C-alpha positions as a printed NumPy array, in Angstrom:
array([[ 10.241,  15.125,  -8.539],
       [ 10.603,  11.8  ,  -8.262],
       [ 11.162,  10.142, -11.775],
       [  7.46 ,   8.583, -12.027],
       [  4.392,  11.032, -12.443],
       [  1.832,  10.837,  -9.722],
       [ -1.496,  12.144, -10.925],
       [ -4.437,  12.972,  -8.703],
       [ -7.975,  10.679, -10.668],
       [-11.173,  12.491,  -9.248],
       [-14.35 ,  10.773, -10.653],
       [-17.963,   9.892,  -9.512],
       [-19.217,   6.663,  -8.254],
       [-22.517,   5.901,  -6.591],
       [-23.508,   9.381,  -4.988],
       [-19.889,  10.227,  -4.254],
       [-16.782,  11.739,  -5.628],
       [-13.511,   9.697,  -5.026],
       [-10.239,  11.722,  -4.788],
       [ -7.356,   8.977,  -5.545],
       [ -3.492,   9.38 ,  -6.392],
       [ -1.662,   6.913,  -8.694],
       [  1.705,   6.209, -10.937],
       [ -0.373,   5.333, -13.672],
       [ -3.346,   5.821, -15.83 ],
       [ -3.862,   5.402, -19.302],
       [ -7.072,   4.794, -21.7  ],
       [ -8.178,   1.209, -21.691],
       [ -8.394,  -1.146, -25.11 ],
       [-12.203,  -1.574, -23.29 ],
       [-13.928,   1.445, -25.125],
       [-14.829,   4.022, -22.449],
       [-12.69 ,   3.529, -19.608],
       [ -9.56 ,   4.653, -17.905],
       [ -7.181,   2.408, -16.492],
       [ -6.14 ,   3.236, -13.404],
       [ -2.898,   1.514, -11.459],
       [ -0.497,   1.559,  -8.482],
       [ -2.373,   3.397,  -5.9  ],
       [ -0.589,   6.051,  -3.629],
       [ -1.551,   6.025,  -0.11 ],
       [ -0.183,   7.784,   3.019],
       [  2.428,   6.496,   5.075],
       [  1.529,   4.183,   7.738],
       [  3.809,   5.938,  10.018],
       [  1.898,   9.072,  10.38 ],
       [  0.601,   9.629,  13.705],
       [ -2.964,  10.899,  12.587],
       [ -5.157,   8.74 ,  10.935],
       [ -7.853,   9.767,   8.072],
       [-10.82 ,   7.563,   8.364],
       [-11.334,   8.772,   4.438],
       [ -8.314,   7.681,   3.279],
       [ -8.348,   3.976,   5.504],
       [-11.909,   3.698,   3.729],
       [-10.389,   4.168,   0.011],
       [ -7.235,   2.018,   1.519],
       [ -9.63 ,  -0.829,   2.375],
       [-11.936,  -0.719,  -0.963],
       [ -8.768,  -0.528,  -3.114],
       [ -6.594,  -3.147,  -1.109],
       [ -5.568,  -5.836,  -3.631],
       [ -6.591,  -4.382,  -6.413],
       [ -3.913,  -4.47 ,  -9.462],
       [ -5.918,  -1.981, -11.879],
       [ -9.532,  -0.151, -11.764],
       [-11.12 ,   0.86 , -14.428],
       [-13.014,   3.737, -14.296],
       [-15.637,   4.516, -16.971],
       [-14.555,   7.967, -19.254],
       [-18.113,   9.543, -18.302],
       [-17.418,   9.47 , -14.522],
       [-14.097,  11.057, -14.521],
       [-14.057,  14.485, -13.395],
       [-10.188,  15.131, -13.432],
       [ -6.961,  14.427, -13.861],
       [ -4.334,  16.295, -12.27 ],
       [ -0.258,  15.291, -12.996],
       [  0.981,  16.324,  -9.571],
       [  4.487,  17.011,  -7.609],
       [  4.261,  14.649,  -4.753],
       [  0.257,  12.69 ,  -3.752],
       [ -1.803,  14.281,  -1.114],
       [ -4.627,  11.96 ,   0.815],
       [ -7.119,  10.498,  -1.172],
       [-10.526,  10.679,   0.517],
       [-14.15 ,  10.191,  -0.526],
       [-16.582,  12.669,  -0.169],
       [-20.461,  12.495,  -0.631],
       [-22.577,  14.718,  -3.053],
       [-25.13 ,  16.741,  -1.448],
       [-28.361,  17.632,  -2.856],
       [-27.127,  21.216,  -3.819],
       [-24.091,  20.239,  -5.47 ],
       [-23.445,  19.864,  -9.373],
       [-21.56 ,  17.495, -11.152],
       [-21.405,  17.693, -14.956],
       [-20.85 ,  14.601, -16.563],
       [-19.505,  14.469, -20.111],
       [-21.428,  13.179, -22.59 ],
       [-22.285,   9.379, -22.824],
       [-20.032,   8.125, -25.688],
       [-23.088,   6.346, -27.235],
       [-25.287,   9.364, -27.309],
       [-25.459,  11.509, -30.389],
       [-26.65 ,  14.6  , -30.428],
       [-30.429,  15.6  , -31.484],
       [-30.409,  16.866, -35.177],
       [-31.258,  20.296, -35.302],
       [-34.403,  20.966, -36.391],
       [-35.16 ,  23.934, -39.277]])
């Protein structure tokens, strides 16, 4: 395993699920956001080009740091090596559970 950890970050954005790989993630100073830095994409020497990963490369080209809302995060894993990033559309039958919004308080119980 390399000295720098690699993280797989899966999050929901505008009706799609993004799966990206990065070397650095942490809690942002902006309340309710996770910062993702040092995006990792597959090697350009590959013979087969994945259109999903190419879309991610173009979307995150020139991005130094991305701020992702905490309630959009589905999962964060530390992985041994990066895989192929992808963007998937969400079908109507898919169920996506979000964390509670940080500004929402639970309803008071009535006795």
